C-alpha positions in Angstrom: 88.8 95.0 88.9 88.7 98.6 90.1 86.7 97.6 93.2 89.2 94.8 94.0 92.0 97.3 93.9 90.0 99.6 96.3 89.5 96.8 98.7 93.2 95.8 98.5 94.3 99.4 99.1 92.0 99.7 102.1 93.4 96.6 103.6 96.9 97.8 102.9 96.3 101.2 104.6 94.4 99.6 107.5 97.3 97.3 108.2 99.7 100.3 108.0 97.6 102.0 110.7 97.7 98.9 112.9 94.0 98.1 112.3 94.7 94.5 111.2 96.1 92.1 113.8 99.7 91.0 113.3 98.6 87.4 113.5 96.0 87.9 110.8 98.6 89.5 108.5 101.2 86.8 109.2 98.7 84.0 108.4 97.7 85.8 105.1 101.4 86.2 104.2 102.2 82.6 104.8 99.1 81.4 102.9 100.1 83.7 100.0 103.7 82.6 100.1 102.7 78.9 99.8 99.7 79.2 97.5 100.4 82.2 95.2 100.0 81.3 91.6 98.1 84.1 89.9 98.7 87.8 89.1 96.1 88.7 91.8 97.8 86.6 94.5 101.2 87.9 93.7 99.9 91.5 93.7 98.7 90.8 97.3 102.0 89.2 98.2 103.9 92.2 96.9 101.6 94.5 98.9 102.4 92.4 102.1 106.1 92.7 101.3 105.7 96.5 100.9 103.8 96.8 104.1 106.6 95.0 105.9 109.0 97.7 104.7 106.6 100.5 105.5 106.4 101.0 109.2 104.9 104.5 109.1 105.7 106.1 112.4 106.4 102.8 114.2 109.9 101.4 114.7 111.0 99.3 111.7 111.2 95.5 112.4 113.6 93.7 110.1 112.0 90.5 111.2 108.8 91.3 109.4 110.6 91.9 106.1 113.0 88.9 106.3 110.3 86.4 106.0 110.0 87.2 102.3 113.6 86.5 101.4 115.8 83.6 100.4 118.7 84.0 102.8 121.1 81.6 101.1 123.9 82.4 98.6 121.2 82.5 95.8 120.0 85.9 97.0 121.2 89.1 95.4 120.0 92.6 96.3 120.5 96.3 95.6 118.8 99.3 97.1 119.4 102.9 96.1 119.3 104.1 99.8 122.0 101.6 100.9 125.7 102.6 100.4 126.4 99.4 98.4 128.4 98.9 95.3 126.1 96.8 93.1 124.1 93.8 94.2 125.2 91.9 97.3 124.2 88.8 99.2 121.6 88.6 101.9 123.9 88.9 105.0 125.3 92.3 103.9 122.1 93.5 102.2 119.9 92.7 105.2 122.4 94.3 107.6 122.7 97.5 105.5 118.9 97.8 105.0 118.3 97.4 108.8 120.8 100.2 109.4 119.2 102.4 106.7 115.7 101.9 108.1 116.8 102.5 111.7 117.7 106.1 110.6 114.1 106.9 109.9 111.5 108.2 112.4 108.8 107.9 109.7 108.9 105.8 106.5 105.8 105.1 104.4 105.5 103.4 101.0 102.6 104.3 98.8 102.4 101.8 95.9 101.3 102.7 92.4 98.8 99.8 91.9 98.4 100.7 88.2 102.0 99.9 87.6 102.2 96.3 88.9 103.9 93.9 86.5 103.8 90.1 86.8 105.6 87.3 84.8 105.4 83.6 85.7 108.0 81.2 84.4 107.8 77.8 86.1 109.6 78.0 89.4 110.3 81.7 89.1 108.0 84.8 89.2 109.1 88.3 88.4 107.1 91.2 89.9 107.7 94.9 89.6 105.9 97.9 91.0 106.6 101.6 91.3 105.8 103.5 94.5 106.3 106.8 96.3 108.1 106.7 99.6 107.8 109.6 102.1 109.5 109.8 105.4 111.7 111.7 107.8 115.0 110.7 109.2 116.1 111.1 112.9 117.9 114.4 111.9 114.6 115.8 110.6 115.5 115.6 106.9 112.5 114.7 104.7 112.4 111.9 102.1 110.0 112.1 99.3 110.9 110.2 96.2 109.6 107.7 93.7 111.1 104.3 93.4 110.6 101.0 91.6 111.2 97.5 92.9 111.9 94.4 90.8 111.6 91.2 92.7 112.4 87.7 91.4 110.5 85.1 93.5 111.7 81.5 93.6 109.8 78.5 94.8 111.8 77.2 97.9 110.4 74.4 100.0 106.8 75.1 98.9 107.2 78.9 99.6 107.7 81.8 97.3 110.8 83.7 98.5 112.7 86.7 97.0 116.0 85.6 95.4 116.7 88.9 93.7 115.7 92.4 94.7 116.6 95.6 92.9 115.2 98.9 94.2 116.0 101.9 92.1 115.0 105.6 92.3 112.9 106.5 89.4 114.0 110.2 89.3 117.6 111.1 88.8 117.3 113.7 91.6 115.8 112.2 94.8 115.2 114.1 98.0 116.5 111.1 99.9 117.3 111.9 103.5 120.8 110.6 104.0 
């Protein structure tokens, strides 16, 4: 199991550095979104999701992230970096998160693979993972905090899509660049 995690981490960081082609990553994501059934496959799907939100020094592309989401009224999302009062629907959530991410020159997510949680219940899967996020906003303020994301995946037209997302800061005091 340890060697599998090493390989997954290497692929994750290679993709972050641009070493994996965008087409190859997109094909893997689509395959996982349609075929995921096991803990291992959802772990990979969550890593792909985190990679989409982790542009490093590249410009953030909301299009890479939106492919993971259910964009109907069934979606509910909350993120500690967005100025939102509680969970909101996709339209507002996606818009706010695109705005938040556009404020960063650098934003990198470092997942804590030992903290991955998985629960499968018919047409719903819950995943959770903690991670460290480091970055710098356009004003030069640094971000270095720990967070946790809870995702509820729903089977929609033969694809697993996120119908609920809750991203919370693990520490009460975060050095979030706002």
